[in-house]
Structures are given as structure tokens and as C-alpha cells.
A tleap script that builds the chain and sets N, CA, C and O, in Angstrom:
source leaprc.protein.ff14SB
mol = sequence {
  NMET ASN ILE ALA SER LEU ASN LEU ARG GLN
  ALA ILE MET TYR LYS MET GLN GLY SER ASP
  ALA ASN ALA VAL GLU ASP THR ILE SER ASP
  ALA ILE SER THR GLY GLN GLU LYS THR LEU
  PRO GLY LEU GLY VAL LEU PHE GLU VAL LEU
  TRP GLN ASN SER ASP ALA ALA SER ARG GLN
  GLU MET VAL GLN THR ILE ALA GLU HIE LEU
  PRO LYS GLN ALA GLU ARG PRO CVAL
}
set mol.1.N position { 9.330 -8.768 22.195 }
set mol.1.CA position { 9.201 -9.143 20.802 }
set mol.1.C position { 10.567 -9.039 20.137 }
set mol.1.O position { 11.277 -8.046 20.303 }
set mol.2.N position { 10.922 -10.056 19.395 }
set mol.2.CA position { 12.178 -10.085 18.651 }
set mol.2.C position { 11.931 -9.451 17.286 }
set mol.2.O position { 11.217 -10.009 16.453 }
set mol.3.N position { 12.518 -8.298 17.069 }
set mol.3.CA position { 12.297 -7.554 15.817 }
set mol.3.C position { 12.751 -8.354 14.598 }
set mol.3.O position { 12.192 -8.198 13.513 }
set mol.4.N position { 13.758 -9.209 14.769 }
set mol.4.CA position { 14.260 -10.010 13.650 }
set mol.4.C position { 13.223 -11.015 13.171 }
set mol.4.O position { 13.231 -11.414 12.007 }
set mol.5.N position { 12.332 -11.424 14.067 }
set mol.5.CA position { 11.341 -12.430 13.680 }
set mol.5.C position { 10.001 -11.809 13.283 }
set mol.5.O position { 9.050 -12.531 12.982 }
set mol.6.N position { 9.919 -10.484 13.280 }
set mol.6.CA position { 8.677 -9.810 12.930 }
set mol.6.C position { 8.360 -9.989 11.452 }
set mol.6.O position { 9.189 -9.695 10.592 }
set mol.7.N position { 7.179 -10.465 11.168 }
set mol.7.CA position { 6.701 -10.583 9.796 }
set mol.7.C position { 5.787 -9.390 9.551 }
set mol.7.O position { 4.644 -9.366 10.007 }
set mol.8.N position { 6.299 -8.411 8.834 }
set mol.8.CA position { 5.576 -7.160 8.635 }
set mol.8.C position { 4.245 -7.365 7.918 }
set mol.8.O position { 3.234 -6.780 8.307 }
set mol.9.N position { 4.240 -8.185 6.882 }
set mol.9.CA position { 2.987 -8.460 6.170 }
set mol.9.C position { 1.943 -9.022 7.129 }
set mol.9.O position { 0.792 -8.586 7.158 }
set mol.10.N position { 2.379 -9.992 7.900 }
set mol.10.CA position { 1.467 -10.643 8.835 }
set mol.10.C position { 0.956 -9.644 9.878 }
set mol.10.O position { -0.225 -9.665 10.223 }
set mol.11.N position { 1.818 -8.784 10.374 }
set mol.11.CA position { 1.425 -7.791 11.370 }
set mol.11.C position { 0.402 -6.812 10.789 }
set mol.11.O position { -0.563 -6.445 11.459 }
set mol.12.N position { 0.616 -6.399 9.562 }
set mol.12.CA position { -0.314 -5.457 8.924 }
set mol.12.C position { -1.653 -6.141 8.659 }
set mol.12.O position { -2.708 -5.551 8.893 }
set mol.13.N position { -1.616 -7.363 8.178 }
set mol.13.CA position { -2.861 -8.098 7.942 }
set mol.13.C position { -3.612 -8.325 9.254 }
set mol.13.O position { -4.841 -8.257 9.285 }
set mol.14.N position { -2.885 -8.591 10.328 }
set mol.14.CA position { -3.507 -8.767 11.638 }
set mol.14.C position { -4.201 -7.480 12.069 }
set mol.14.O position { -5.338 -7.508 12.541 }
set mol.15.N position { -3.515 -6.356 11.904 }
set mol.15.CA position { -4.076 -5.067 12.300 }
set mol.15.C position { -5.310 -4.711 11.473 }
set mol.15.O position { -6.242 -4.089 11.983 }
set mol.16.N position { -5.319 -5.104 10.194 }
set mol.16.CA position { -6.407 -4.728 9.295 }
set mol.16.C position { -7.542 -5.754 9.255 }
set mol.16.O position { -8.583 -5.498 8.651 }
set mol.17.N position { -7.353 -6.899 9.887 }
set mol.17.CA position { -8.371 -7.954 9.794 }
set mol.17.C position { -9.748 -7.445 10.207 }
set mol.17.O position { -9.883 -6.703 11.180 }
set mol.18.N position { -10.746 -7.847 9.470 }
set mol.18.CA position { -12.111 -7.471 9.779 }
set mol.18.C position { -12.487 -6.043 9.419 }
set mol.18.O position { -13.614 -5.621 9.678 }
set mol.19.N position { -11.569 -5.291 8.829 }
set mol.19.CA position { -11.855 -3.899 8.469 }
set mol.19.C position { -12.879 -3.849 7.344 }
set mol.19.O position { -12.822 -4.636 6.399 }
set mol.20.N position { -13.813 -2.914 7.459 }
set mol.20.CA position { -14.758 -2.716 6.368 }
set mol.20.C position { -14.176 -1.701 5.384 }
set mol.20.O position { -13.091 -1.164 5.606 }
set mol.21.N position { -14.896 -1.444 4.307 }
set mol.21.CA position { -14.392 -0.554 3.256 }
set mol.21.C position { -14.083 0.844 3.789 }
set mol.21.O position { -13.100 1.459 3.378 }
set mol.22.N position { -14.909 1.345 4.696 }
set mol.22.CA position { -14.669 2.678 5.253 }
set mol.22.C position { -13.371 2.722 6.054 }
set mol.22.O position { -12.617 3.690 5.960 }
set mol.23.N position { -13.108 1.686 6.837 }
set mol.23.CA position { -11.882 1.634 7.632 }
set mol.23.C position { -10.658 1.536 6.732 }
set mol.23.O position { -9.633 2.161 7.001 }
set mol.24.N position { -10.765 0.755 5.667 }
set mol.24.CA position { -9.650 0.631 4.721 }
set mol.24.C position { -9.396 1.982 4.050 }
set mol.24.O position { -8.249 2.413 3.929 }
set mol.25.N position { -10.466 2.647 3.616 }
set mol.25.CA position { -10.308 3.964 2.990 }
set mol.25.C position { -9.686 4.957 3.961 }
set mol.25.O position { -8.802 5.724 3.581 }
set mol.26.N position { -10.136 4.950 5.201 }
set mol.26.CA position { -9.565 5.842 6.214 }
set mol.26.C position { -8.081 5.572 6.425 }
set mol.26.O position { -7.286 6.503 6.551 }
set mol.27.N position { -7.717 4.311 6.462 }
set mol.27.CA position { -6.313 3.930 6.641 }
set mol.27.C position { -5.471 4.442 5.483 }
set mol.27.O position { -4.402 5.015 5.694 }
set mol.28.N position { -5.945 4.238 4.269 }
set mol.28.CA position { -5.213 4.682 3.082 }
set mol.28.C position { -5.112 6.206 3.055 }
set mol.28.O position { -4.034 6.759 2.838 }
set mol.29.N position { -6.235 6.874 3.275 }
set mol.29.CA position { -6.237 8.344 3.251 }
set mol.29.C position { -5.316 8.924 4.311 }
set mol.29.O position { -4.577 9.872 4.044 }
set mol.30.N position { -5.357 8.360 5.509 }
set mol.30.CA position { -4.507 8.833 6.592 }
set mol.30.C position { -3.034 8.623 6.258 }
set mol.30.O position { -2.211 9.511 6.480 }
set mol.31.N position { -2.705 7.454 5.727 }
set mol.31.CA position { -1.312 7.159 5.381 }
set mol.31.C position { -0.790 8.130 4.334 }
set mol.31.O position { 0.352 8.582 4.420 }
set mol.32.N position { -1.614 8.451 3.349 }
set mol.32.CA position { -1.189 9.361 2.286 }
set mol.32.C position { -1.120 10.798 2.799 }
set mol.32.O position { -0.172 11.520 2.491 }
set mol.33.N position { -2.110 11.212 3.574 }
set mol.33.CA position { -2.135 12.605 4.029 }
set mol.33.C position { -1.011 12.924 5.013 }
set mol.33.O position { -0.508 14.047 5.029 }
set mol.34.N position { -0.615 11.960 5.828 }
set mol.34.CA position { 0.474 12.234 6.775 }
set mol.34.C position { 1.831 12.217 6.086 }
set mol.34.O position { 2.765 12.889 6.522 }
set mol.35.N position { 1.933 11.447 5.010 }
set mol.35.CA position { 3.185 11.392 4.254 }
set mol.35.C position { 4.353 10.792 5.012 }
set mol.35.O position { 5.508 11.025 4.657 }
set mol.36.N position { 4.066 10.025 6.047 }
set mol.36.CA position { 5.136 9.426 6.834 }
set mol.36.C position { 5.682 8.175 6.157 }
set mol.36.O position { 4.923 7.338 5.667 }
set mol.37.N position { 6.987 8.061 6.138 }
set mol.37.CA position { 7.644 6.909 5.516 }
set mol.37.C position { 7.215 5.591 6.155 }
set mol.37.O position { 7.151 4.563 5.481 }
set mol.38.N position { 6.922 5.621 7.446 }
set mol.38.CA position { 6.579 4.386 8.146 }
set mol.38.C position { 5.265 3.778 7.664 }
set mol.38.O position { 5.001 2.605 7.928 }
set mol.39.N position { 4.434 4.555 6.960 }
set mol.39.CA position { 3.166 4.016 6.459 }
set mol.39.C position { 3.313 3.313 5.115 }
set mol.39.O position { 2.401 2.605 4.686 }
set mol.40.N position { 4.435 3.498 4.452 }
set mol.40.CA position { 4.608 2.916 3.119 }
set mol.40.C position { 4.513 1.390 3.096 }
set mol.40.O position { 3.883 0.850 2.186 }
set mol.41.N position { 5.101 0.675 4.044 }
set mol.41.CA position { 4.945 -0.787 4.007 }
set mol.41.C position { 3.486 -1.226 4.106 }
set mol.41.O position { 3.077 -2.183 3.449 }
set mol.42.N position { 2.706 -0.527 4.926 }
set mol.42.CA position { 1.291 -0.877 5.046 }
set mol.42.C position { 0.545 -0.671 3.743 }
set mol.42.O position { -0.278 -1.500 3.355 }
set mol.43.N position { 0.826 0.426 3.070 }
set mol.43.CA position { 0.200 0.668 1.769 }
set mol.43.C position { 0.634 -0.392 0.762 }
set mol.43.O position { -0.149 -0.823 -0.084 }
set mol.44.N position { 1.888 -0.800 0.869 }
set mol.44.CA position { 2.383 -1.854 -0.020 }
set mol.44.C position { 1.655 -3.168 0.187 }
set mol.44.O position { 1.341 -3.865 -0.778 }
set mol.45.N position { 1.386 -3.512 1.430 }
set mol.45.CA position { 0.655 -4.747 1.730 }
set mol.45.C position { -0.777 -4.646 1.216 }
set mol.45.O position { -1.304 -5.609 0.658 }
set mol.46.N position { -1.404 -3.498 1.399 }
set mol.46.CA position { -2.760 -3.326 0.882 }
set mol.46.C position { -2.778 -3.389 -0.647 }
set mol.46.O position { -3.702 -3.948 -1.238 }
set mol.47.N position { -1.760 -2.817 -1.281 }
set mol.47.CA position { -1.673 -2.914 -2.737 }
set mol.47.C position { -1.484 -4.367 -3.161 }
set mol.47.O position { -2.064 -4.801 -4.157 }
set mol.48.N position { -0.692 -5.110 -2.427 }
set mol.48.CA position { -0.483 -6.527 -2.727 }
set mol.48.C position { -1.809 -7.291 -2.676 }
set mol.48.O position { -2.062 -8.141 -3.531 }
set mol.49.N position { -2.653 -7.001 -1.691 }
set mol.49.CA position { -3.977 -7.636 -1.603 }
set mol.49.C position { -4.811 -7.283 -2.834 }
set mol.49.O position { -5.449 -8.151 -3.430 }
set mol.50.N position { -4.799 -6.017 -3.205 }
set mol.50.CA position { -5.529 -5.569 -4.393 }
set mol.50.C position { -5.032 -6.290 -5.641 }
set mol.50.O position { -5.825 -6.812 -6.425 }
set mol.51.N position { -3.729 -6.314 -5.817 }
set mol.51.CA position { -3.114 -6.927 -6.991 }
set mol.51.C position { -3.460 -8.409 -7.089 }
set mol.51.O position { -3.837 -8.901 -8.153 }
set mol.52.N position { -3.329 -9.110 -5.972 }
set mol.52.CA position { -3.571 -10.553 -5.970 }
set mol.52.C position { -5.033 -10.911 -6.229 }
set mol.52.O position { -5.348 -12.036 -6.618 }
set mol.53.N position { -5.914 -9.950 -6.012 }
set mol.53.CA position { -7.336 -10.220 -6.186 }
set mol.53.C position { -7.930 -9.481 -7.380 }
set mol.53.O position { -9.137 -9.248 -7.444 }
set mol.54.N position { -7.069 -9.117 -8.318 }
set mol.54.CA position { -7.501 -8.420 -9.540 }
set mol.54.C position { -7.232 -9.293 -10.751 }
set mol.54.O position { -6.292 -10.088 -10.771 }
set mol.55.N position { -8.077 -9.130 -11.760 }
set mol.55.CA position { -7.850 -9.860 -13.005 }
set mol.55.C position { -6.808 -9.127 -13.855 }
set mol.55.O position { -6.372 -8.027 -13.514 }
set mol.56.N position { -6.427 -9.745 -14.946 }
set mol.56.CA position { -5.364 -9.198 -15.797 }
set mol.56.C position { -5.707 -7.797 -16.320 }
set mol.56.O position { -4.835 -6.930 -16.384 }
set mol.57.N position { -6.961 -7.574 -16.688 }
set mol.57.CA position { -7.360 -6.261 -17.213 }
set mol.57.C position { -7.247 -5.184 -16.128 }
set mol.57.O position { -6.774 -4.079 -16.393 }
set mol.58.N position { -7.672 -5.504 -14.937 }
set mol.58.CA position { -7.571 -4.546 -13.827 }
set mol.58.C position { -6.115 -4.262 -13.486 }
set mol.58.O position { -5.746 -3.120 -13.209 }
set mol.59.N position { -5.296 -5.295 -13.507 }
set mol.59.CA position { -3.870 -5.103 -13.242 }
set mol.59.C position { -3.242 -4.186 -14.285 }
set mol.59.O position { -2.450 -3.305 -13.952 }
set mol.60.N position { -3.596 -4.396 -15.536 }
set mol.60.CA position { -3.047 -3.565 -16.605 }
set mol.60.C position { -3.485 -2.120 -16.443 }
set mol.60.O position { -2.706 -1.199 -16.693 }
set mol.61.N position { -4.726 -1.919 -16.026 }
set mol.61.CA position { -5.226 -0.561 -15.797 }
set mol.61.C position { -4.463 0.105 -14.642 }
set mol.61.O position { -4.124 1.286 -14.722 }
set mol.62.N position { -4.194 -0.649 -13.578 }
set mol.62.CA position { -3.428 -0.097 -12.453 }
set mol.62.C position { -2.019 0.292 -12.885 }
set mol.62.O position { -1.526 1.370 -12.554 }
set mol.63.N position { -1.387 -0.601 -13.625 }
set mol.63.CA position { -0.023 -0.349 -14.100 }
set mol.63.C position { 0.006 0.887 -14.995 }
set mol.63.O position { 0.895 1.730 -14.876 }
set mol.64.N position { -0.965 0.984 -15.882 }
set mol.64.CA position { -1.039 2.127 -16.804 }
set mol.64.C position { -1.254 3.425 -16.029 }
set mol.64.O position { -0.610 4.433 -16.317 }
set mol.65.N position { -2.155 3.403 -15.050 }
set mol.65.CA position { -2.423 4.596 -14.247 }
set mol.65.C position { -1.175 5.037 -13.498 }
set mol.65.O position { -0.840 6.221 -13.475 }
set mol.66.N position { -0.494 4.085 -12.891 }
set mol.66.CA position { 0.731 4.417 -12.160 }
set mol.66.C position { 1.771 4.996 -13.111 }
set mol.66.O position { 2.370 6.033 -12.827 }
set mol.67.N position { 1.983 4.328 -14.230 }
set mol.67.CA position { 2.991 4.791 -15.192 }
set mol.67.C position { 2.686 6.199 -15.692 }
set mol.67.O position { 3.593 7.016 -15.855 }
set mol.68.N position { 1.412 6.480 -15.934 }
set mol.68.CA position { 1.023 7.800 -16.439 }
set mol.68.C position { 1.209 8.909 -15.404 }
set mol.68.O position { 1.335 10.078 -15.769 }
set mol.69.N position { 1.226 8.559 -14.132 }
set mol.69.CA position { 1.283 9.576 -13.086 }
set mol.69.C position { 2.618 9.642 -12.361 }
set mol.69.O position { 2.772 10.414 -11.414 }
set mol.70.N position { 3.566 8.856 -12.788 }
set mol.70.CA position { 4.907 8.983 -12.232 }
set mol.70.C position { 5.551 10.228 -12.799 }
set mol.70.O position { 5.320 10.566 -13.960 }
set mol.71.N position { 6.341 10.907 -12.017 }
set mol.71.CA position { 6.979 12.121 -12.543 }
set mol.71.C position { 7.956 11.783 -13.665 }
set mol.71.O position { 8.603 10.736 -13.654 }
set mol.72.N position { 8.047 12.686 -14.626 }
set mol.72.CA position { 9.008 12.502 -15.718 }
set mol.72.C position { 10.431 12.637 -15.192 }
set mol.72.O position { 11.359 11.985 -15.670 }
set mol.73.N position { 10.570 13.497 -14.198 }
set mol.73.CA position { 11.864 13.684 -13.570 }
set mol.73.C position { 11.601 13.992 -12.096 }
set mol.73.O position { 10.856 14.916 -11.769 }
set mol.74.N position { 12.206 13.226 -11.232 }
set mol.74.CA position { 12.019 13.437 -9.797 }
set mol.74.C position { 13.281 13.996 -9.175 }
set mol.74.O position { 14.387 13.816 -9.684 }
set mol.75.N position { 13.086 14.676 -8.068 }
set mol.75.CA position { 14.212 15.206 -7.324 }
set mol.75.C position { 15.036 14.052 -6.761 }
set mol.75.O position { 14.478 13.069 -6.273 }
set mol.76.N position { 16.337 14.164 -6.826 }
set mol.76.CA position { 17.222 13.111 -6.322 }
set mol.76.C position { 17.090 12.993 -4.800 }
set mol.76.O position { 17.131 14.000 -4.092 }
set mol.77.N position { 16.930 11.761 -4.297 }
set mol.77.CA position { 16.843 11.605 -2.846 }
set mol.77.C position { 18.183 11.947 -2.191 }
set mol.77.O position { 19.234 11.894 -2.830 }
set mol.78.N position { 18.124 12.284 -0.956 }
set mol.78.CA position { 19.318 12.710 -0.224 }
set mol.78.C position { 20.399 11.682 -0.256 }
set mol.78.O position { 21.469 11.893 0.316 }
savepdb mol mol.pdb
quit
């Protein structure tokens, strides 16, 4: 496999295809609980699916929730 030609979105969608709600929840919970950086792109793709399939009111609620829960001051990354 040529890493330069890898489409990460497509790979994640392929891996998740046919997943039911329980499998999606397990994937999200596992990604968050392990805290591994490598899971962040997958969560991003799942968020993109959510965003693209939400109406304006739902999007605004998501944005508001995220904004309210971001730290006021975060530790500087290395």
C-alpha cells in the first residue's frame, strides 16, 4: 500500500460501514477512553458525518456545547 495515496476518510468509512449504533458508540467510547492520538482522525470523520447530517439548529447546539466546554486556558503543547 502506498501511504501517499491513502485516503484516510475513505479508510475510516470503509472500516465503519454497516456499523450499528452500538458499534459506533463502542468505537467512540474506546477512542476517548484510550486517549490515543491515532484515534483523533477517526473521531473527526465521525463528527463530519454527524455535522453533514444535522440541521442548522442541531449544528448550533453542537457548536455551543463545544464552546462551553473548551478550557478557558489550556496547557501549552510541547
